[in-house]
C-alpha positions, 0 to 999 in steps of 0.5 A, spaced: 121 914 251 126 918 246 132 916 250 130 908 249 129 910 241 136 913 241 139 907 244 136 902 240 138 906 234 145 907 236 145 899 237 143 898 230 148 902 227 153 899 232 151 892 230 151 894 222 158 897 223 161 891 227 158 886 222 161 890 216 168 890 219 168 883 221 166 881 214 171 885 211 176 881 215 175 876 210 180 880 206 186 878 211 187 870 209 187 873 201 194 876 203 192 883 205 196 886 211 193 889 217 195 896 215 192 895 208 186 892 212 186 898 217 187 903 211 181 900 207 176 900 212 178 907 214 175 909 207 169 905 207 163 909 210 159 903 212 165 902 217 163 909 221 157 906 223 160 902 229 163 909 232 157 913 231 152 907 234 157 907 240 157 914 241 149 914 241 148 909 246 153 912 250 149 919 250 143 915 251 145 911 257 148 918 260 142 921 260 138 916 262 134 918 269 137 914 275 132 911 279 134 909 287 
């Protein structure tokens, strides 16, 4: 049960981080270059939720018991 809970927490974090990164892409039509965009999202704490969530999901999948 804890593994499923860890997966769901990771999924929620990954969705939050991904949506935030996509929302910040609205700066690109305003004249911000890709390099400035990448430097900007590198400084935002909420953008780190995507990799943290992906890591939690990968850990929970790797520890999930396999049934044959």
